C-alpha positions as CSV (number, residue, x, y, z in Angstrom):
1,X,55.3,22.3,127.4
2,X,54.1,25.4,129.3
3,X,56.0,27.7,126.9
4,X,54.3,26.1,123.9
5,X,50.8,26.7,125.5
6,X,51.7,30.3,126.3
7,X,53.0,30.9,122.8
8,X,50.0,29.4,121.0
9,X,47.7,31.3,123.3
10,X,49.5,34.6,122.6
11,X,49.4,33.9,118.8
12,X,45.6,34.0,118.9
13,X,45.7,37.6,120.1
14,X,47.9,38.8,117.2
15,X,46.2,41.2,114.8
16,X,46.5,38.9,111.8
17,X,44.9,36.0,113.8
18,X,42.0,38.2,114.9
19,X,41.6,39.4,111.3
20,X,41.6,35.9,110.0
21,X,39.2,34.7,112.7
22,X,36.8,37.6,112.1
23,X,36.7,37.0,108.3
24,X,36.1,33.2,108.8
25,X,33.3,33.8,111.3
26,X,31.5,36.3,109.2
27,X,31.7,34.3,106.0
28,X,30.7,31.0,107.6
29,X,27.6,32.6,109.1
30,X,26.1,33.4,105.7
31,X,23.2,31.3,104.7
32,X,24.1,28.6,102.1
33,X,27.9,28.7,102.8
34,X,29.3,25.2,103.3
35,X,33.0,25.9,103.4
36,X,35.4,28.8,103.9
37,X,39.1,28.6,103.7
38,X,41.1,31.7,104.7
39,X,44.7,31.9,103.5
40,X,47.4,34.4,102.3
41,X,48.3,37.4,104.4
42,X,50.7,37.9,107.3
43,X,51.0,35.7,110.3
44,X,51.6,38.7,112.6
45,X,50.2,41.9,111.2
46,X,46.7,42.7,110.1
47,X,47.0,43.9,106.5
48,X,43.8,43.3,104.5
49,X,45.9,40.8,102.5
50,X,43.9,37.6,103.2
51,X,42.4,35.4,100.6
52,X,39.0,33.7,101.2
53,X,37.8,30.7,99.2
54,X,34.0,30.4,99.7
55,X,32.0,27.3,98.6
56,X,28.2,27.5,98.7
57,X,25.6,24.7,98.9
58,X,24.6,25.3,95.3
59,X,28.2,24.5,94.2
60,X,29.2,28.2,93.6
61,X,32.9,28.8,94.3
62,X,34.3,32.3,94.7
63,X,37.8,33.4,95.7
64,X,38.1,36.9,97.2
65,X,41.4,38.8,97.7
66,X,42.5,41.6,99.9
67,X,40.1,40.3,102.6
68,X,40.5,41.8,106.1
69,X,39.0,44.3,108.5
70,X,38.3,46.7,105.5
71,X,36.1,44.2,103.8
72,X,33.2,44.2,106.2
73,X,30.6,46.6,107.5
74,X,29.6,50.1,106.5
75,X,33.2,51.3,106.1
76,X,34.2,48.5,103.8
77,X,36.3,49.3,100.7
78,X,37.2,45.9,99.4
79,X,35.0,43.4,97.5
80,X,37.8,42.0,95.2
81,X,36.9,38.9,93.2
82,X,39.9,36.9,92.1
83,X,38.1,33.8,90.8
84,X,34.4,32.9,90.3
85,X,33.0,29.8,88.7
86,X,36.3,28.8,87.2
87,X,36.8,32.2,85.6
88,X,39.4,34.8,86.6
89,X,38.1,38.3,86.1
90,X,40.7,40.9,85.2
91,X,40.6,44.7,85.0
92,X,43.3,46.9,83.4
93,X,43.8,50.5,84.2
94,X,46.7,52.9,83.7
95,X,48.2,51.5,86.9
96,X,48.3,47.9,85.7
97,X,46.2,44.7,85.6
98,X,44.5,43.2,88.7
99,X,41.4,41.5,90.0
100,X,38.3,43.8,90.0
101,X,36.9,45.6,93.1
102,X,33.1,45.3,93.0
103,X,32.7,47.5,96.0
104,X,30.2,50.3,95.5
105,X,33.0,52.8,95.1
106,X,35.1,50.5,92.9
107,X,35.4,51.1,89.2
108,X,32.8,48.4,88.4
109,X,30.6,48.8,91.4
110,X,27.9,50.3,89.3
111,X,27.4,46.9,87.7
112,X,25.3,45.9,90.8
113,X,22.0,47.5,91.7
114,X,21.8,48.0,94.6
115,X,25.6,48.3,94.9
116,X,27.6,45.9,97.0
117,X,28.3,47.3,100.5
118,X,30.9,44.7,101.7
119,X,32.2,41.2,101.3
120,X,29.4,39.7,103.4
121,X,26.8,41.1,100.9
122,X,28.9,39.8,97.9
123,X,28.7,36.3,99.4
124,X,24.9,36.6,100.0
125,X,24.5,37.8,96.4
126,X,27.0,35.3,95.0
127,X,24.7,34.3,92.1
128,X,24.8,37.9,90.8
129,X,28.6,38.1,91.2
130,X,28.9,34.8,89.2
131,X,26.5,36.0,86.5
132,X,28.4,39.3,86.1
133,X,31.7,37.6,85.6
134,X,30.3,35.0,83.2
135,X,28.8,37.9,81.1
136,X,32.2,39.4,80.6
137,X,34.0,38.8,77.3
138,X,36.7,36.2,77.3
139,X,40.2,37.6,77.3
140,X,41.9,38.8,75.0
141,X,38.6,40.4,74.0
142,X,37.6,43.1,76.4
143,X,35.2,45.9,77.2
144,X,36.3,49.5,78.1
145,X,34.4,51.7,80.5
146,X,35.0,55.1,82.1
147,X,34.2,55.4,85.8
148,X,32.7,58.4,87.6
149,X,36.1,59.9,88.2
150,X,36.9,59.9,84.4
151,X,39.4,57.0,84.6
152,X,39.2,54.4,81.8
153,X,39.3,50.6,82.4
154,X,39.3,47.5,80.2
155,X,38.0,44.3,81.6
156,X,37.6,40.6,80.6
157,X,37.5,37.2,82.2
158,X,39.7,34.2,81.4
159,X,39.8,30.6,82.3
160,X,41.8,29.7,85.4
161,X,44.8,28.3,83.6
162,X,44.9,30.9,80.8
163,X,47.3,33.8,80.9
164,X,45.7,36.5,78.7
165,X,45.2,39.9,80.2
166,X,43.2,42.9,79.0
167,X,45.4,45.6,77.4
168,X,45.7,49.0,79.2
169,X,43.2,51.5,78.0
170,X,44.0,53.8,75.1
171,X,44.1,56.8,77.3
172,X,47.2,55.5,79.1
173,X,49.4,55.7,76.0
């Protein structure tokens, strides 16, 4: 019995457990958030690979990916929306197709004014995030944009159970 208590106590000090606890604590503290479920990621190592399902008191539901230490504060780099309001936003680049990063330095960060600093701010401004994704064309239709670094992206949103993806930009071929 003592060994189990020591083991479970030691597990709470693992980097992944601290990363999970920090993300949960920060997101639950936001006004209007009624539920947070943290999943995915490693059980031992911190890796910015957590998923966070956030439910607000107004019924808004958003799933974030690549959540971790790099998702919060002034040094954040990840505000990746995997699902919002039953839609799955997708962005295609020459590297492949993935969920969009709405961080201020991400390819679609300019869609928000002022830009999103971190995941905490994205949760606070969840209505703007939902409106942005609902405004996107339904896959397979898509829009193409060039970011500040000159890279082209195509993006669209699809229903949760659909499989359409935006094609890679013309400049990739």
